[in-house]
C-alpha atoms as a printed R data frame, in Angstrom:
    type eleno elety resid chain resno       x       y       z
1   ATOM     1    CA   MET     A     1  24.589  11.294  -5.484
2   ATOM     2    CA   PRO     A     2  23.464  13.813  -2.961
3   ATOM     3    CA   HIS     A     3  24.017  13.453   0.653
4   ATOM     4    CA   CYS     A     4  23.098  16.249   3.952
5   ATOM     5    CA   HIS     A     5  25.529  16.155   6.184
6   ATOM     6    CA   VAL     A     6  24.024  15.671   9.620
7   ATOM     7    CA   GLY     A     7  26.319  17.533  11.778
8   ATOM     8    CA   LEU     A     8  27.612  20.424  10.067
9   ATOM     9    CA   TYR     A     9  23.430  21.592  10.430
10  ATOM    10    CA   GLN     A    10  23.293  21.493  13.791
11  ATOM    11    CA   ASN     A    11  23.776  23.628  16.750
12  ATOM    12    CA   ASN     A    12  26.391  21.465  19.709
13  ATOM    13    CA   PRO     A    13  25.363  18.303  17.396
14  ATOM    14    CA   SER     A    14  25.710  15.114  18.705
15  ATOM    15    CA   PRO     A    15  28.548  12.593  18.485
16  ATOM    16    CA   ASP     A    16  27.131  10.207  16.173
17  ATOM    17    CA   ALA     A    17  24.534  13.216  13.804
18  ATOM    18    CA   ASN     A    18  28.539  14.256  12.989
19  ATOM    19    CA   GLN     A    19  29.302  11.037  11.766
20  ATOM    20    CA   VAL     A    20  25.745  10.419   9.395
21  ATOM    21    CA   LYS     A    21  25.310  11.209   5.993
22  ATOM    22    CA   LEU     A    22  21.349  10.995   4.887
23  ATOM    23    CA   PHE     A    23  20.771  10.428   0.327
24  ATOM    24    CA   TYR     A    24  18.293  12.189  -1.226
25  ATOM    25    CA   THR     A    25  16.497  13.149  -3.688
26  ATOM    26    CA   THR     A    26  15.147  16.493  -4.717
27  ATOM    27    CA   SER     A    27  11.959  16.525  -7.330
28  ATOM    28    CA   GLY     A    28   9.948  19.462  -9.195
29  ATOM    29    CA   GLY     A    29  10.269  23.403  -8.723
30  ATOM    30    CA   GLY     A    30   8.203  26.299  -6.799
31  ATOM    31    CA   PRO     A    31   7.370  27.828  -3.524
32  ATOM    32    CA   VAL     A    32   5.698  24.560  -1.937
33  ATOM    33    CA   LYS     A    33   8.015  22.459  -0.425
34  ATOM    34    CA   VAL     A    34   7.314  18.668   0.480
35  ATOM    35    CA   LEU     A    35   8.840  16.750   3.001
36  ATOM    36    CA   PHE     A    36   8.483  12.813   2.620
37  ATOM    37    CA   ILE     A    37   9.562  10.524   5.216
38  ATOM    38    CA   ILE     A    38   9.416   6.981   5.129
39  ATOM    39    CA   GLY     A    39   9.611   4.104   7.017
40  ATOM    40    CA   PHE     A    40  11.039   1.347   8.804
41  ATOM    41    CA   ALA     A    41  13.709  -0.388   5.959
42  ATOM    42    CA   GLY     A    42  12.302   1.928   3.624
43  ATOM    43    CA   THR     A    43  14.036   3.986   1.239
44  ATOM    44    CA   HIS     A    44  13.126   6.873  -0.779
45  ATOM    45    CA   LYS     A    45  11.880   5.253  -3.671
46  ATOM    46    CA   CYS     A    46   8.591   3.735  -1.283
47  ATOM    47    CA   TRP     A    47   6.865   7.584  -2.479
48  ATOM    48    CA   ASP     A    48   7.928   7.084  -6.041
49  ATOM    49    CA   ARG     A    49   4.022   6.986  -6.357
50  ATOM    50    CA   GLN     A    50   3.767  10.544  -4.425
51  ATOM    51    CA   VAL     A    51   6.819  12.002  -5.817
52  ATOM    52    CA   SER     A    52   5.445  11.161  -9.447
53  ATOM    53    CA   TYR     A    53   1.892  12.835  -9.197
54  ATOM    54    CA   LEU     A    54   2.838  15.651  -6.220
55  ATOM    55    CA   ALA     A    55   5.933  17.130  -9.000
56  ATOM    56    CA   GLY     A    56   3.939  16.414 -11.027
57  ATOM    57    CA   THR     A    57   0.217  18.967  -9.954
58  ATOM    58    CA   PRO     A    58  -0.015  21.818 -12.627
59  ATOM    59    CA   ASN     A    59  -0.226  24.915 -11.726
60  ATOM    60    CA   ASP     A    60   0.606  23.862  -7.541
61  ATOM    61    CA   SER     A    61   4.322  24.784  -7.831
62  ATOM    62    CA   ILE     A    62   5.590  21.381  -6.197
63  ATOM    63    CA   GLN     A    63   8.761  20.280  -4.926
64  ATOM    64    CA   VAL     A    64   9.146  17.503  -2.942
65  ATOM    65    CA   CYS     A    65  12.179  15.720  -1.306
66  ATOM    66    CA   THR     A    66  12.685  12.200  -0.077
67  ATOM    67    CA   PHE     A    67  16.048  10.662   1.447
68  ATOM    68    CA   ASP     A    68  16.324   7.770   3.237
69  ATOM    69    CA   ASN     A    69  16.685   7.308   7.079
70  ATOM    70    CA   ARG     A    70  19.673   6.655   8.643
71  ATOM    71    CA   GLY     A    71  20.095   2.407   9.048
72  ATOM    72    CA   MET     A    72  18.813   2.090   5.750
73  ATOM    73    CA   GLY     A    73  19.249   2.553   1.818
74  ATOM    74    CA   GLN     A    74  22.306   4.702   1.283
75  ATOM    75    CA   SER     A    75  22.487   7.015   4.422
76  ATOM    76    CA   THR     A    76  24.347   6.227   7.341
77  ATOM    77    CA   ILE     A    77  24.009   3.432   9.581
78  ATOM    78    CA   PRO     A    78  25.220   3.684  12.690
79  ATOM    79    CA   THR     A    79  26.317   0.579  14.828
80  ATOM    80    CA   LYS     A    80  24.567   0.978  17.808
81  ATOM    81    CA   LYS     A    81  20.789   0.955  18.957
82  ATOM    82    CA   SER     A    82  21.623   4.005  21.105
83  ATOM    83    CA   GLU     A    83  21.488   6.216  18.101
84  ATOM    84    CA   TYR     A    84  18.422   5.391  17.153
85  ATOM    85    CA   THR     A    85  15.556   6.867  17.844
86  ATOM    86    CA   THR     A    86  13.120   9.471  16.886
87  ATOM    87    CA   ARG     A    87  14.339  12.619  17.798
88  ATOM    88    CA   LYS     A    88  17.029  11.977  16.097
89  ATOM    89    CA   MET     A    89  15.798  11.037  13.243
90  ATOM    90    CA   ALA     A    90  13.274  14.076  13.777
91  ATOM    91    CA   LYS     A    91  16.285  16.164  13.585
92  ATOM    92    CA   ASP     A    92  17.967  14.105  10.831
93  ATOM    93    CA   ALA     A    93  15.028  15.543   8.715
94  ATOM    94    CA   ILE     A    94  15.232  19.570  10.268
95  ATOM    95    CA   ALA     A    95  18.780  19.637   9.180
96  ATOM    96    CA   LEU     A    96  18.289  17.915   6.041
97  ATOM    97    CA   MET     A    97  15.315  21.156   5.637
98  ATOM    98    CA   ASP     A    98  18.605  23.257   6.300
99  ATOM    99    CA   HIS     A    99  19.858  21.785   3.743
100 ATOM   100    CA   LEU     A   100  17.965  22.646   1.006
101 ATOM   101    CA   GLY     A   101  17.605  25.939   2.351
102 ATOM   102    CA   TRP     A   102  14.062  25.615   3.098
103 ATOM   103    CA   GLN     A   103  12.036  26.896   6.033
104 ATOM   104    CA   LYS     A   104   8.690  25.802   5.536
105 ATOM   105    CA   ALA     A   105   7.439  23.142   4.670
106 ATOM   106    CA   HIS     A   106   4.182  20.014   4.438
107 ATOM   107    CA   VAL     A   107   5.666  17.298   6.293
108 ATOM   108    CA   PHE     A   108   4.710  13.783   5.075
109 ATOM   109    CA   GLY     A   109   4.848  10.586   7.461
110 ATOM   110    CA   HIS     A   110   4.746   6.490   6.993
111 ATOM   111    CA   SER     A   111   4.932   4.149   9.089
112 ATOM   112    CA   MET     A   112   8.202   4.470  11.856
113 ATOM   113    CA   GLY     A   113   8.183   7.579   8.998
114 ATOM   114    CA   ALA     A   114   5.618   9.295  11.083
115 ATOM   115    CA   MET     A   115   6.425   9.142  13.775
116 ATOM   116    CA   VAL     A   116   9.647  10.553  13.437
117 ATOM   117    CA   ALA     A   117   7.497  13.153  11.820
118 ATOM   118    CA   CYS     A   118   4.925  13.143  14.840
119 ATOM   119    CA   LYS     A   119   8.488  14.472  16.203
120 ATOM   120    CA   LEU     A   120   9.223  16.340  13.850
121 ATOM   121    CA   ALA     A   121   6.537  18.521  14.588
122 ATOM   122    CA   ALA     A   122   6.923  19.459  17.914
123 ATOM   123    CA   LEU     A   123  10.527  20.296  17.566
124 ATOM   124    CA   VAL     A   124   9.708  22.411  15.126
125 ATOM   125    CA   PRO     A   125   6.095  22.880  14.720
126 ATOM   126    CA   GLU     A   126   6.828  26.440  13.008
127 ATOM   127    CA   ARG     A   127   8.195  24.725  10.059
128 ATOM   128    CA   VAL     A   128   5.724  22.724   8.906
129 ATOM   129    CA   LEU     A   129   2.559  24.019   7.194
130 ATOM   130    CA   SER     A   130   1.190  20.648   7.417
131 ATOM   131    CA   LEU     A   131   1.386  17.423   8.924
132 ATOM   132    CA   ALA     A   132   0.378  13.510   7.257
133 ATOM   133    CA   LEU     A   133   0.880  11.098   9.157
134 ATOM   134    CA   LEU     A   134  -0.166   7.272   7.249
135 ATOM   135    CA   ASN     A   135   0.127   4.336   9.418
136 ATOM   136    CA   VAL     A   136   1.206   5.731  12.459
137 ATOM   137    CA   THR     A   137   1.067   3.831  15.901
138 ATOM   138    CA   GLY     A   138   2.090   5.474  19.549
139 ATOM   139    CA   GLY     A   139   4.582   3.696  19.476
140 ATOM   140    CA   GLY     A   140   6.258   1.114  22.192
141 ATOM   141    CA   TYR     A   141   3.683  -1.308  22.982
142 ATOM   142    CA   GLN     A   142   1.445   0.014  19.459
143 ATOM   143    CA   CYS     A   143   4.530  -0.950  16.947
144 ATOM   144    CA   ILE     A   144   2.795  -4.612  18.561
145 ATOM   145    CA   PRO     A   145   0.579  -5.677  15.527
146 ATOM   146    CA   LYS     A   146  -2.261  -7.293  15.457
147 ATOM   147    CA   ILE     A   147  -2.175 -10.637  17.992
148 ATOM   148    CA   ASP     A   148  -3.387 -14.093  16.159
149 ATOM   149    CA   SER     A   149  -1.394 -17.679  14.619
150 ATOM   150    CA   GLY     A   150  -1.926 -15.621  11.376
151 ATOM   151    CA   SER     A   151   0.258 -12.521  12.769
152 ATOM   152    CA   LEU     A   152   2.894 -14.777  14.832
153 ATOM   153    CA   SER     A   153   3.867 -17.034  11.741
154 ATOM   154    CA   LEU     A   154   4.886 -13.845   9.832
155 ATOM   155    CA   ALA     A   155   6.969 -12.268  12.436
156 ATOM   156    CA   LEU     A   156   8.738 -15.800  12.522
157 ATOM   157    CA   ARG     A   157   9.336 -15.830   8.399
158 ATOM   158    CA   PHE     A   158  10.644 -11.979   8.726
159 ATOM   159    CA   LEU     A   159  12.926 -12.806  11.568
160 ATOM   160    CA   ARG     A   160  14.312 -15.647   9.553
161 ATOM   161    CA   ALA     A   161  13.967 -13.909   5.747
162 ATOM   162    CA   LYS     A   162  18.119 -14.392   4.611
163 ATOM   163    CA   THR     A   163  17.193 -14.259   1.003
164 ATOM   164    CA   PRO     A   164  15.019 -11.364  -1.428
165 ATOM   165    CA   GLU     A   165  12.770 -13.882  -1.732
166 ATOM   166    CA   GLN     A   166  11.996 -14.444   1.075
167 ATOM   167    CA   ARG     A   167  11.770 -11.586   2.794
168 ATOM   168    CA   ALA     A   168  10.372 -10.188  -0.943
169 ATOM   169    CA   ALA     A   169   7.048 -13.451   0.194
170 ATOM   170    CA   VAL     A   170   6.789 -12.018   3.384
171 ATOM   171    CA   ASP     A   171   7.046  -7.926   2.811
172 ATOM   172    CA   LEU     A   172   3.655  -8.900   0.557
173 ATOM   173    CA   ASP     A   173   1.460 -10.472   3.223
174 ATOM   174    CA   THR     A   174   2.172  -7.593   6.342
175 ATOM   175    CA   HIS     A   175   2.493  -4.459   3.770
176 ATOM   176    CA   TYR     A   176  -0.886  -5.681   1.402
177 ATOM   177    CA   SER     A   177  -4.440  -7.163   2.349
178 ATOM   178    CA   GLN     A   178  -5.413  -9.845   0.906
179 ATOM   179    CA   GLU     A   179  -8.153  -8.658  -1.418
180 ATOM   180    CA   TYR     A   180  -5.568  -6.732  -3.265
181 ATOM   181    CA   LEU     A   181  -2.877  -9.779  -3.687
182 ATOM   182    CA   ALA     A   182  -4.984 -11.292  -5.175
183 ATOM   183    CA   GLU     A   183  -6.825  -9.751  -7.950
184 ATOM   184    CA   ARG     A   184  -5.290 -10.642 -11.129
185 ATOM   185    CA   ILE     A   185  -4.257  -8.384 -14.401
186 ATOM   186    CA   GLY     A   186  -4.109  -9.108 -17.564
187 ATOM   187    CA   ASP     A   187  -3.130 -13.234 -16.503
188 ATOM   188    CA   ARG     A   188  -1.220 -12.515 -13.267
189 ATOM   189    CA   PRO     A   189  -2.582 -12.223 -10.132
190 ATOM   190    CA   ARG     A   190  -0.353  -9.220  -8.419
191 ATOM   191    CA   ARG     A   191   0.764 -10.710  -5.826
192 ATOM   192    CA   SER     A   192   2.769 -12.091  -8.679
193 ATOM   193    CA   ILE     A   193   3.852  -8.725 -10.509
194 ATOM   194    CA   LEU     A   194   4.389  -7.671  -6.868
195 ATOM   195    CA   TYR     A   195   6.888 -10.425  -6.183
196 ATOM   196    CA   ASP     A   196   8.807  -9.776  -8.744
197 ATOM   197    CA   GLU     A   197   9.371  -5.730  -8.784
198 ATOM   198    CA   TYR     A   198  10.202  -6.604  -4.509
199 ATOM   199    CA   VAL     A   199  12.666  -9.012  -5.840
200 ATOM   200    CA   ASN     A   200  14.150  -7.347  -7.974
201 ATOM   201    CA   ASN     A   201  13.953  -3.463  -5.216
202 ATOM   202    CA   ILE     A   202  15.679  -5.314  -2.615
203 ATOM   203    CA   ARG     A   203  18.299  -7.110  -4.907
204 ATOM   204    CA   ALA     A   204  18.434  -3.590  -6.300
205 ATOM   205    CA   THR     A   205  19.216  -2.084  -2.979
206 ATOM   206    CA   GLY     A   206  20.551  -4.275  -0.546
207 ATOM   207    CA   MET     A   207  18.851  -6.258   2.182
208 ATOM   208    CA   GLN     A   208  18.469  -3.713   5.333
209 ATOM   209    CA   SER     A   209  22.289  -4.304   7.327
210 ATOM   210    CA   LYS     A   210  21.392  -6.368  10.574
211 ATOM   211    CA   HIS     A   211  22.319  -2.780  12.611
212 ATOM   212    CA   GLY     A   212  19.694  -0.810  10.739
213 ATOM   213    CA   CYS     A   213  16.975  -2.864  11.544
214 ATOM   214    CA   GLU     A   214  18.151  -3.423  15.071
215 ATOM   215    CA   GLY     A   215  18.769   0.084  15.451
216 ATOM   216    CA   GLN     A   216  15.426   1.386  13.650
217 ATOM   217    CA   MET     A   217  12.972  -0.828  15.713
218 ATOM   218    CA   HIS     A   218  14.729   0.762  18.540
219 ATOM   219    CA   ALA     A   219  13.279   3.617  17.292
220 ATOM   220    CA   CYS     A   220  10.293   2.107  16.863
221 ATOM   221    CA   TRP     A   221   9.873   0.388  20.262
222 ATOM   222    CA   ASN     A   222  11.583   3.438  22.087
223 ATOM   223    CA   HIS     A   223   8.691   6.397  20.578
224 ATOM   224    CA   VAL     A   224   6.217   8.138  22.436
225 ATOM   225    CA   VAL     A   225   4.418  11.290  21.616
226 ATOM   226    CA   THR     A   226   4.467  13.207  25.171
227 ATOM   227    CA   ARG     A   227   1.253  15.259  26.021
228 ATOM   228    CA   THR     A   228   3.281  18.271  25.366
229 ATOM   229    CA   GLU     A   229   4.502  17.490  22.276
230 ATOM   230    CA   ILE     A   230   0.840  16.727  20.942
231 ATOM   231    CA   GLU     A   231   0.261  20.557  22.571
232 ATOM   232    CA   SER     A   232   3.021  21.956  20.720
233 ATOM   233    CA   ILE     A   233   0.990  20.425  17.403
234 ATOM   234    CA   ARG     A   234  -1.710  21.568  17.873
235 ATOM   235    CA   VAL     A   235  -1.378  25.251  18.611
236 ATOM   236    CA   ALA     A   236   0.698  25.533  15.650
237 ATOM   237    CA   ALA     A   237  -2.685  25.174  14.183
238 ATOM   238    CA   PHE     A   238  -1.747  23.685  11.137
239 ATOM   239    CA   PRO     A   239  -3.936  21.316   9.627
240 ATOM   240    CA   VAL     A   240  -3.237  17.101   9.840
241 ATOM   241    CA   SER     A   241  -4.702  14.219   7.784
242 ATOM   242    CA   VAL     A   242  -4.538  10.937   9.871
243 ATOM   243    CA   ILE     A   243  -4.115   8.192   6.818
244 ATOM   244    CA   HIS     A   244  -5.090   4.247   7.700
245 ATOM   245    CA   GLY     A   245  -5.934   1.184   6.288
246 ATOM   246    CA   ARG     A   246  -8.112  -0.724   7.669
247 ATOM   247    CA   HIS     A   247  -6.631  -4.131   7.262
248 ATOM   248    CA   ASP     A   248  -3.548  -2.908   8.543
249 ATOM   249    CA   ILE     A   249  -2.248  -5.728  10.223
250 ATOM   250    CA   ILE     A   250   0.699  -4.484  11.837
251 ATOM   251    CA   ALA     A   251  -0.821  -0.342  13.062
252 ATOM   252    CA   GLN     A   252  -3.585  -1.087  13.995
253 ATOM   253    CA   MET     A   253  -6.041   1.735  13.109
254 ATOM   254    CA   ARG     A   254  -7.524   2.251  17.053
255 ATOM   255    CA   HIS     A   255  -4.552   3.393  17.779
256 ATOM   256    CA   ALA     A   256  -3.845   6.559  14.636
257 ATOM   257    CA   LYS     A   257  -7.535   7.103  15.931
258 ATOM   258    CA   ARG     A   258  -6.944   7.581  19.239
259 ATOM   259    CA   LEU     A   259  -4.067  10.259  17.890
260 ATOM   260    CA   ALA     A   260  -5.999  11.701  15.777
261 ATOM   261    CA   GLU     A   261  -8.587  12.501  18.660
262 ATOM   262    CA   LYS     A   262  -6.110  14.014  20.858
263 ATOM   263    CA   LEU     A   263  -5.276  16.334  17.751
264 ATOM   264    CA   TYR     A   264  -8.907  17.697  17.971
265 ATOM   265    CA   PRO     A   265  -9.391  20.006  15.929
266 ATOM   266    CA   SER     A   266  -6.131  20.115  13.669
267 ATOM   267    CA   ALA     A   267  -7.084  16.578  12.871
268 ATOM   268    CA   ARG     A   268  -8.833  14.604   9.639
269 ATOM   269    CA   MET     A   269  -8.952  10.758   9.623
270 ATOM   270    CA   VAL     A   270  -9.089   9.208   6.498
271 ATOM   271    CA   GLU     A   271  -9.779   5.249   7.192
272 ATOM   272    CA   LEU     A   272  -9.516   3.983   3.600
273 ATOM   273    CA   ASN     A   273  -9.821   0.498   2.457
274 ATOM   274    CA   GLY     A   274  -5.923  -0.669   2.206
275 ATOM   275    CA   GLY     A   275  -3.478  -1.870   4.617
276 ATOM   276    CA   HIS     A   276   0.000  -0.981   5.521
277 ATOM   277    CA   GLN     A   277   1.950   0.149   1.819
278 ATOM   278    CA   LEU     A   278  -1.134   2.936   1.362
279 ATOM   279    CA   MET     A   279   0.200   4.511  -0.841
280 ATOM   280    CA   HIS     A   280   1.590   1.573  -3.152
281 ATOM   281    CA   GLU     A   281  -2.528   0.007  -2.774
282 ATOM   282    CA   ARG     A   282  -4.752   3.030  -2.509
283 ATOM   283    CA   THR     A   283  -2.525   5.164  -4.686
284 ATOM   284    CA   ASP     A   284  -4.658   7.840  -6.167
285 ATOM   285    CA   GLU     A   285  -6.065   7.410  -3.549
286 ATOM   286    CA   VAL     A   286  -3.613   9.082  -1.037
287 ATOM   287    CA   ASN     A   287  -2.637  11.503  -3.332
288 ATOM   288    CA   LYS     A   288  -5.761  13.376  -3.151
289 ATOM   289    CA   ALA     A   289  -5.837  13.179  -0.045
290 ATOM   290    CA   LEU     A   290  -2.253  14.865   0.430
291 ATOM   291    CA   LEU     A   291  -3.231  17.640  -2.280
292 ATOM   292    CA   GLU     A   292  -6.373  18.560  -0.675
293 ATOM   293    CA   LEU     A   293  -4.045  18.842   2.109
294 ATOM   294    CA   ILE     A   294  -1.975  20.640   0.754
295 ATOM   295    CA   LYS     A   295  -4.911  23.339  -0.313
296 ATOM   296    CA   ALA     A   296  -6.011  23.448   2.973
297 ATOM   297    CA   SER     A   297  -2.630  24.915   4.535
298 ATOM   298    CA   LYS     A   298  -2.605  27.339   1.388
299 ATOM   299    CA   THR     A   299  -5.709  29.124   1.836
300 ATOM   300    CA   MET     A   300  -5.728  28.886   4.974
301 ATOM   301    CA   THR     A   301  -9.104  26.776   5.938
302 ATOM   302    CA   SER     A   302 -10.588  26.693   8.953
303 ATOM   303    CA   LEU     A   303  -9.549  24.129  12.283
304 ATOM   304    CA   TYR     A   304 -13.157  22.964  12.826
305 ATOM   305    CA   GLU     A   305 -14.075  22.598   8.994
306 ATOM   306    CA   TRP     A   306 -10.827  21.418   8.223
307 ATOM   307    CA   THR     A   307 -11.298  17.787  10.975
308 ATOM   308    CA   ASN     A   308 -13.872  14.908  10.545
309 ATOM   309    CA   LEU     A   309 -13.542  13.622  14.304
310 ATOM   310    CA   PRO     A   310 -16.534  14.970  16.935
311 ATOM   311    CA   ASN     A   311 -15.188  17.115  19.626
312 ATOM   312    CA   ARG     A   312 -14.994  15.793  22.668
313 ATOM   313    CA   SER     A   313 -14.768  17.397  26.403
314 ATOM   314    CA   ASN     A   314 -10.810  17.745  27.234
315 ATOM   315    CA   GLY     A   315 -11.976  15.631  30.642
316 ATOM   316    CA   GLU     A   316 -13.888  13.396  28.977
317 ATOM   317    CA   SER     A   317 -11.185  11.926  25.862
318 ATOM   318    CA   THR     A   318  -8.224  12.203  28.521
319 ATOM   319    CA   SER     A   319 -10.691   9.766  30.985
320 ATOM   320    CA   SER     A   320 -11.341   7.549  28.031
321 ATOM   321    CA   SER     A   321  -8.381   7.678  26.293
322 ATOM   322    CA   PHE     A   322  -6.133   6.397  29.618
323 ATOM   323    CA   ILE     A   323  -9.186   3.078  30.920
324 ATOM   324    CA   ILE     A   324  -8.842   2.229  27.002
325 ATOM   325    CA   SER     A   325  -4.700   2.717  26.707
326 ATOM   326    CA   ASN     A   326  -3.897   0.939  30.220
327 ATOM   327    CA   LEU     A   327  -6.995  -1.958  29.098
328 ATOM   328    CA   ASP     A   328  -5.493  -2.178  25.606
329 ATOM   329    CA   LYS     A   329  -1.568  -2.489  27.015
330 ATOM   330    CA   LEU     A   330  -2.905  -4.758  30.268
331 ATOM   331    CA   ARG     A   331  -4.185  -7.512  27.036
332 ATOM   332    CA   VAL     A   332  -1.007  -6.894  25.181
333 ATOM   333    CA   PHE     A   333   0.476  -7.665  28.017
334 ATOM   334    CA   LEU     A   334  -1.736 -11.157  28.786
335 ATOM   335    CA   VAL     A   335  -1.188 -12.123  25.341
336 ATOM   336    CA   TYR     A   336   2.574 -11.942  25.159
337 ATOM   337    CA   PHE     A   337   3.402 -12.857  27.717
338 ATOM   338    CA   PHE     A   338   1.450 -16.691  27.089
339 ATOM   339    CA   SER     A   339   2.615 -16.327  22.816
340 ATOM   340    CA   LEU     A   340   6.201 -16.123  24.849
341 ATOM   341    CA   PHE     A   341   5.366 -19.151  26.996
342 ATOM   342    CA   ALA     A   342   4.103 -21.632  24.586
343 ATOM   343    CA   MET     A   343   6.952 -20.801  22.730
344 ATOM   344    CA   ALA     A   344   9.571 -21.625  25.564
345 ATOM   345    CA   PHE     A   345   7.222 -24.336  26.377
346 ATOM   346    CA   GLY     A   346   7.292 -26.093  23.029
347 ATOM   347    CA   GLN     A   347  11.091 -25.310  22.253
348 ATOM   348    CA   ILE     A   348  11.729 -27.273  26.102
349 ATOM   349    CA   GLN     A   349   9.267 -30.184  24.094
350 ATOM   350    CA   ARG     A   350  11.333 -30.575  21.653
351 ATOM   351    CA   GLY     A   351  15.082 -30.591  24.052
352 ATOM   352    CA   VAL     A   352  13.908 -33.197  26.124
353 ATOM   353    CA   LYS     A   353  12.663 -35.155  22.946
354 ATOM   354    CA   ARG     A   354  15.917 -34.910  21.460
355 ATOM   355    CA   ARG     A   355  18.004 -35.069  24.416
356 ATOM   356    CA   LEU     A   356  16.129 -38.334  25.688
357 ATOM   357    CA   LYS     A   357  17.024 -41.770  24.102
358 ATOM   358    CA   PRO     A   358  15.164 -44.534  25.173
359 ATOM   359    CA   ILE     A   359  16.508 -48.078  27.245
360 ATOM   360    CA   ARG     A   360  17.549 -50.481  25.684
361 ATOM   361    CA   VAL     A   361  15.672 -53.372  28.403
362 ATOM   362    CA   GLY     A   362  16.642 -57.065  29.032
363 ATOM   363    CA   PRO     A   363  14.333 -59.735  29.990
364 ATOM   364    CA   ALA     A   364  13.506 -59.882  33.572
365 ATOM   365    CA   LEU     A   365  14.486 -62.292  36.187
366 ATOM   366    CA   THR     A   366  12.244 -63.910  37.207
C-alpha cells in the first residue's frame, strides 16, 4: 500500500514529521492535479463520489489524490496532542505533493480538511491553482456547533459512542439534514441504508483511536487564519469556492460566509440545501461546483467575474467583522458557561441524592 514518508520531503523536519507516514491513493491521469483533504475522523474514502466524477471526467485529464490525515485510517497516529496542528497537517499535504512530483494542484478540503487547505494555500500560494473550502469555519470557538438542546445531546452521544453501531447512529444525525435522512429509497428510508453503510465502513477502517480523536480536535480548536495568511491567499489571485450546507449544525454557515468575505474578490459563496457531509448529500451540485472551479482557473477567469459577493470597502468590512466576531464570542461564552454550570449542577444534585440516606427516627418522647 502506498505511503508518503513526510520527513523525507521537508527541510529540517520536526521529530514528529520524521515519524509520520501518510496513506494515499491516486486515480485518473493527466496534467490537471487535484488534492483532496478530508476532515475530522474521516478517511480518504469519504471523497469516493468526487473521485469517480472528476477522475472520470472526459477530455479534462484530471488526476486526483486522496489520503488519510495523521491520526486517522492507515496513516500514522502520533500520541501527543502537540503533534496535531493544521499547520503541521498542511505541511504533511505539501510533502505528499512533493512525493507525487506535483508542482501545482487544485486543493479541495472539507471541514477540518478545509482548515488544513487554508494553511496550505497560505504557506505555498504559488503551488495552488484553486481552493475549495467545504463546510469550513475559522477554527477555535467557531468549531462549537449550533448550541441548543439537540446539539448538546448529539455531543454527549458522540463522546459516549464506543461501538460502530453507536458511532454510525450519531454520525448520521450530525452529517446530514433530517429531510435527507427521511427520504425513501424504494421501500427503505435513506437513514436505514446509510446506517448499514456507515457501520460496515467503520468496521472496515476501525474506530478512530483516542490519540487521533483528541489530536485532531486539538488541531481544530487551535486553528486560526491570520490576516497575513488571508492576504497571502488573496494576493495569489487564484479562484476560491466556499461551499456550505444551509442545515449544517457542526460548522455554522455564518462563519464560512465571513471567511469568504475576507477573501473577496477571490471567493465565490455556494450555498446548498444540505448538512455537514455535503459532498454526499448534494453530490451532483458539489461535483459541478468543483469542476466549475477547475475550469475558472484554467481559463483564468477574472476574479471580479468569478465572485458573487458584494464589494465592500476594507474599513466597513473590517469594522463590521470585528463587531460581529466579538458579539459571537460573547454569546458562545455565555451559553457555553451556563451549559457547563447546568451540567455540573445536575451532577452535584445526583451525587447528593446518592449520598443522602434516609434517617430512621424513633418515636418522640413526650
